[in-house]
N, C-alpha and C positions, 0 to 999 in steps of 0.2 A: 504492499498500499505505499500511497505518497500523499502530500499535502500541495495544496493550490490555494495560494492569499493573492486576495485581490482587495485593496483598500484595508476594511475592517474584516472582510468575510473572508471563511477559512473553509474549504472543504474537500473532502475526498474523493483518490478515484482509487481503482482495484490493478485491471489489465488493460481496459480500452483506452488509447490518446483519446480518443474525440470524448470521452466523457467529461473532458475538462470544458466541451463546449456548454454541458446542462449547465455549469454554475453560472446563475444567474444570466442564462441567454446569452453568453458570448464569449469568445475564446479568451483564454487566459495564458498566464507567462510567468514564470518564477526569475527573481533575480539572482545574478551570482553574488558570490561573496567580496569581489572586490574593492566596494568600499568606496565608489567612486573613480578608483583610478580607470578600471576597465570595464565600468558598469556597463550590464547590457540585459537584455531580455532574454531569458532561453525560450525556445520553443518546446511548448508540450511534450514532444517525443523526446527530450533530453531530461526523463525522469531523473532525480537526484535520488541515490538511495535513501529512504528515509533514518537509517540506521548507520550511514553515514556522518564521520563529521561534517557541522552546520557551517564552520570557519576552520578551517586545517591551519593556516598561517595566522602569526599573530596579528598581522596588520588585514585581515578578512574582515574587514568591521562590518559589514551587512551578511547575516546568516541566509544559507539557503533556502534551510527549512526551521521548523519548531515545532515541537511535539511534545510540552513539560508533562499531560496526560498519561504520555505512554511510558510506563516504567521502564522499560529497557532502552528507550531514548535518555530518560532523566537520570539513571544511573551513568552511563555511558559518557554521555557529553553534555546532557544540560545540566544539571547541576553545579558545574565547576563553572560552565561560562554564568550560570545566572548568579553565583554567588563570585565570582568577579566582577559585575557588575554593579552587585549590591554594594559592595566593600566601597568602588569608588566612588558611589552614587552619595553614602552614607555622612562622609566628610566636608562632600560639596555641601549638601542639603544644610547639614549641623551649621556651615559656615554663611549660607544663606539667611538661617533664620538670624545668626550672632548680627550681620551686618543689619538686618530689618529692623529688627527688636533694639538695635543698640541706643537710639534715640530714648529708652527708657530712662537707662543709666546716664546717656549725657546730660538731658534734662535737671536730672538731682544735682551733677556739678556744677552746669551752669549756677544753679540757685547758690550753692557753698561758695562759689567763686565769687559770686556777686555778694553774699553777705560778708566773706572776707573783706574784699575792695568794693564800696559801693561805685566807681568807677570803671570796674571790668562789667562788660554785658550790660551796660545800661538800655539797650535798644531804642533810642529814643525815636525810632521812625513809627513805636507802638503807641505813643501820644499817651501814656501814661503818668498819672500823677507818680511822682516820685516815694509817696507817702502809702500810694495804693498797693501794698505787700500782695493782698489777698489777688489783684487783678495780674501782677507780674507771675505768682506761682501759677493760676490758671492759662495763661500765656505760654507757660514752659510745656503744661502739661497736654498741650494742643500740639507741640512739636511731632510727638509719639502717634496721633493720631492723623497728622497728615503722612506721616511713612505709612499708617496702615493702610489710608485710603488709597494711596498708589500702590502697596503691595499686593493689595486686595483685587485693583480694576487689573493689575497685571497679571492675577489669576486667571481672570477671562479667556484671554487670548494662549495662555498656557493650558489650559483646560483642553485644547483642541487641537495643539500642536503636535503633539505624538504622531500622529499620521503623517501628518506634512513634512515636517522635518529631524524627526526621530530622535530617539532616548539619547544618544552622543551630540549631538547638536545643541541640543537642549541644556545638558548639563555644562559642557565645555563652554558655552557663549553666556550661561547667568554666570557663572564665577568669572569669566573672563571681563565681561563688562563692569560686573558690581565693583569691579576695581578705583572705576572711574569715581564714583561718588567717594570714594577712600581717602582717594587724594584731593578731592574737594575740602572736606572735613580736615586735613591736615594743614591746608592751606588757609581755610577761615578762620578758623579758634586760634591762631597765630597771632591775633589780633585782637584787643580788647575793643576793637569797636566796630567789630563785626554787627552789620545790620542784620535784625531781626529777619525781614524781607528777605536774605539772602539764605538763611536757614530754612526759610519755608520753599525754597528752590532746592535746597539738596538734599532735605529730609526724604520726598520722594523720589528723588532716583536712588535713594537707597531699594528702592520696591522689587528690583530685580531679585530680592531675599525673599520677597513674600510673593513673589509670582512663582517660584523656582519650585516650590512644593507641588503646586497642580500638576506640571509636567512629569516632575519626579516619582512621584506616587503613582501616578499614569503608566509613565514607564515602565518604572518596577513591575506594577501587576502580571504585563505581559510575559514576565519571565519566570514566574513559577506556578508551580499546579494548586489547583485550587484548596487542596486540603493542606498546602503550608503558606498559603497567603496572608493568613491573619498573623503568622508569623513574621513572613519577610516583610510586609507592610508595616506591623508594628515597630520593627525593628527602624527600619528606613526612616520613619515619622518621628519614633520615641526617641532612636539617638540624635536625630535630626533637630528634632525640639530641643533637646540640649543644649541648641546652640545660643538659647536665650539664658539660660545659666550661665554657660560659657560667657556670654558679654557682660552680664550682672556682676558675676564674679570677679573677672579679669580686667575689665578694664578700669573699675578704681584703682586696682595695683596699679594698670600702664601707666595712669594717668599723674599719679603721686610722683611718678622720677623723671627726669631728663633721659631719658630711652634714647630718644633721636634728637637731643637737643636744641636749643632754643630757651625762651624764659617763660618761667612758670608766671600764670596770668591768675590773682586771686588765688596763691598757691597752687594751682593745678596745671597740667600740661596736657590739656584737654586734646590738642591736637594730635599727640601720640596714639590715640585711638583709630584714627584713619591710617595711619602710616604702618600701626601692628597688623591690620587687617590686609591691607597691602602685599604685603607677604606672604600670608596665609593663603590668600585667595590664589596667587599664582603657584603656589605650592598646589593647592587641592585640584587646578585647573589640568594642568599639566598631563597626568593621567587621565583625566575625562578627555583631553585631543588623543591621546595614543592609544589606548587600551578600551574603551566603553564599544558596545555593537551597537548594529541598528533589528528591529525587528525583519523579517521577510519582506513585509509589505510597505516599510516606513520609510519616510523620507524619497528622496528622487532617484536616488543610486549617484548621486553626485555631492561631494561635499561642499563644494561652492555654493550649488544652486540652496542644498539645505540651509547653509548660514544665510543666503539674503534671503531665504522664505521665512526664518525666523526673524529676522529684524525687519519684515515686512508685516510680520503677525505681532512682534514686540511694540514695533512703531504705534499700530491702532492702540496698544493698551496705554501707550504714553499721552494717546491725542486724548483718551478718555480721563487720564490722570491729570493731564495739565491743565482741559476744561475744570475740574474739580478744584483744582490748587487755584487756580487761579482766581473763580470763584470764591473762595475761602479768603484769599488775601485781599481781594476787592471789597467782601462784606466785613471783614474786620472791625472796621472803623466803627458801622452799627451793631454787629450781633456782639463782641467782646463783652459786653457790660452788663448783658440780659442772659442769667441761666436757660431762661424756657427757648431763647433762640440759640443759643448755642447747640443745644439737644436737635432741635427741629434741622437746623442748618445742616450736622452731618448726615442724618436720613436724606435730606434730599441732595446733598453730594454724591453720596452713594449711590444713591438711584440714579443720577444724571450722569455719572462717570461711568455706570456697568452699562446703560443706554447707549452712551456716545461711543463706547468702545465695542460693542455688537455690532452697532451700525458701521464703524469702520473699519470692522473685519470684513462683512461683506460688501462693502463698495470698493474697497483697497486689496479686493483679493484676485488673483489671476481664477482663468475659468478652474484650471485643475484644483486646484487649494479649495474655490469655493463648492466645485463637487464632492470631495472629503469632509468637508463641512456639512452639505445639506445631508451626506450620508450619516452623519451624527448627530445630526438635530433632529434624528425623531425622540431623541431622550425627553424632550420637551413636553411631548403627548402623551408621555405617562405620568400619572398622577405620584407613581413612588419616586419620581425624582423630586418632586416638591414636596412629599411629604420626609422622605429624608435631608432634604436640604434643611429644614424646620427643624430638623433633630441635630443636625450636625453643628448649626449655629450655635443651638445651647452646648453643645460637646468642645468642638474646637474652635468656636466663635468665641465663649465663654475663656477657654483655656490662653490664646493670644491674647483676649482683650485684659483678662487679670493681669497678666505676665507683663503687658505694656504699661500698665497704670500700677501695678505690686508696690515697684522703688518709691515714688512719687506719693503713692497713698499714705505710706508708712511716715515717710518724711512730713507730709503733711499735717495728718491725725496726732501725730504722737510728738512729733518736733514743735509744736508751740502750743501754749497753755490759751484758756480760753480768749484772753485778751491781746492775743496774739504774739505776746513776747517768746522767744526763743526757750524751751522747754531745757535747763541743765542737765535734766537726768534721761533725756531723749535718749532712744536705741538707734543706733547705727543703720539707716536705707542699706549701706553696703554691704553690712555684715549679715543680713537677714534675706535682701531682695532675690538673690537667686535660689533660693529654698525652693519657692513656689514653683516656678519651671522646671526646677529639677526634679520635682515631684513628681510632678505632672507629666514630666516625659519619660521618667523609668516607669510609672502605670500605665502607658500606652501599650509597650509590647505586654504585658499584663494581661491587659483587658483582651489584646488579641490572641492570646494562648489562650484563655480561658474562654473567649469564642469559641473556638476550635474545639474547644472540648465540650461544652456547653449548647451554645447558641448565642447570636449577638444582642438579640430581643432580650435574652434571660439576664445578661450582664448592662446591658443599658438602663431596663427597668430599674434594676437595684442601683446601678449608678446615679440617675435621676432623684430618687429618693433622697440619697444623701446628699446629693447636690444642691437641692431644696432645702434641707435642715441645715447646713451648714452655711448657706449664704444666708438666711436668717439670724443663723448666729452671729455672725462676721457684721449684719447690719447694727443689732442691738449692740455690740461691742463698741462700733465705731461710735452710737449715739452716745453712749455712756464716758467713753474716753474723752471724746469732744467736748462733753461739759466736765469735767473734771479737772481740778488744779493740778492732779497725780496722774496725767494720763498712762504712764511708765507700766502702772501697776495692771493696768488692763491690757499689756503687750503681749503676754505670755497665753491666754487664753483667745487672744484674737489671731497670733501667729500659729497656734496650733488648729482653731478652726478655717483660717484661709488654706493650711496645709491639706486639710483633708478634704477642701471645696476643690482644691486642685489635683488631690490625687483622685478624686470623683469625675473631673472633666477629661482628666488622663487617661483612666482605664476606659470612659466611655468614647473616647476619641477612637481607641481600637476597635472597640465593639461596635461602632456605626460603620466603619469602613470594613469589615469582615461581613456585615448585613448587606453592603452594597453590593461586594464579591460575589454575595451567595444570588441575590435579586436578579442580576442580570449574567447575561454570557460576558466573556472577556471582552467582546469589540465594541459592548456598549457598556461594560464597568468601568473602562480607563475615563472614558467621559465626563459618566456621574459622577467618579469620582472625583474630576477633575471640577467639573461645574459645581459642585456641594461646598468642595473646598474654598472654592473662589468666593461665594456668596457669604460662608462661614467667615471668611478674613476680613469683612468688612467689621467684623467684632474687634480687629487691632484700632480699628478708628472711633468706632462707636462707643465701645467702654471708656476709652481715657478722656474723649470728649463729654459724656455725661459726668463722669467724675468730676470732671473741670467745673462742669454747671452744677453740681453738687456740693462743690468747696466754696466755690463762689456764693451760693444760696445757703451756704449751711443745712443742705438736703442728702449728704451722700447716705446715710442709713436707709432712708426713702428707693434712691437709686438699685440698692441693692433689694429691696424687698420688691419693688418693680420685678428685677431680674427672677426672683423666685417664682414671681405668677407666672410668669413666663415660661419658665422651667414647669411647671405643673399644668401647664397644654401640651409639651413635649411627652409628658408622661401619657397623656391621656391617647397621645397620636400614635405612641409605641405601641403601648396595650390594643387598640384598635385593630392595628393592620399586621402586628408582627408578633406578638408575644400570648395574646389569649388563644385558649383554643377556639379551634377551628377558624382560626387568623387566617387572613387575606392570604400572606405571602408569608410563612412562618420562616424565620431565619434568627 
């Protein structure tokens, strides 16, 4: 037997070459393994042995055939190739998360530098009263929100990029291009007079890291058999998510010494954060360029054409992100003083950026790319795509949203007394901020493993219940601490409750991904995984913006209670469609 692939369709043939013509009503071909150097389409008479090596040489980037569900093929060739690609993907995705979410900790360092030296990072272009400390803190919390908006928007084209460009191109290009905003950070923060509008341009450029998740997870899902997808996707996402913890743990240390020269500003070398990641990104991108593989039907067969297709699709994402960020900057003068408008704006900008990106993808794509996009767009007609999107906003959207806001939340809730004076006994945000994302990231592969053993809907069900209870607990503790003259006394239970919250979001991240890989066949599971992660990623923008509004209006606890109410609706959706007896899609 053999395998014939076209687009995202796979079919089997036995002995007769003409059987190929029956697949989708058209004659098909198979790509050779040249990876773009001597790429050609083989006639169906040139049947590759399905038990032959799909990539005999290391530079054979395009696989000739791929049958991970076949035990013989998997044990002989598939497992080794799949794990090679996963091992290269993980550090790239880890750095993507690290550079995307670095603004969560950079914002706290800007605030500390400004408090140590009131002439540092004043941002006069904001037009704030120097005495408006809450306004300054709120504007800093919007920087990770802008980065989150761009990263989430870039996930939209990344969701459909796999069949067009292939996993090798997306991994390598994302890590390579992410170097550019890191250089910009190194230059911008070397001056204490850096304007706020410049940071509003650099922050969204870090969105490469946010977009990468959709294409990375979609790509890895093709390599592994269904029985191992929970584990493989959990490792890729879980260790990849650790990039958030890495950035929150390491950057304060990097910014405390003159590692790359230059002068300290407010006692901090924030510019070091950019130069540090320039080195790591270059080291991670190199093996992706050299050793990763393409699925047989992915890409065009030419590395150059794949790169051009990547730039075209990624460019549509930046159009959407640019519109969103442009509207953010233009509206800041009128919105920044109104907590209600801050919340309304972030939802509107997320919707506008997503719609503009989808429209740009369609109207700016070539005929060939449009055909592949049309094939994958069938997912939008399935109600389970929308149900799983709703659930994944609860899991990943909450994880990345809380991770983006956690450092500033610790600093603003426990770092100041009710009258606004600094709390002399405040816990250090840099000491504890990394723990939340770390716990959530480590819980993700556990959730995937448990889902492989029991089922994704079971893990999601109980994870949601824990998420509701812990969110309410955090809300109560935030209110009590905010009204106390000794807020540090409530920090330990706050930290424990928040870590439980992170663990529940992380485990449910793994279980919901497992649910989608069971509900959909491989050719649709990839786009669904990508789309749901794209929409959920707007949590990185929505959550910090909501907390910024809550901080300014003194209702952070109400924000958390509202999130808990939303989680209750997710509990109902998962129960009705996937968990209950005789559910429509038990998974």
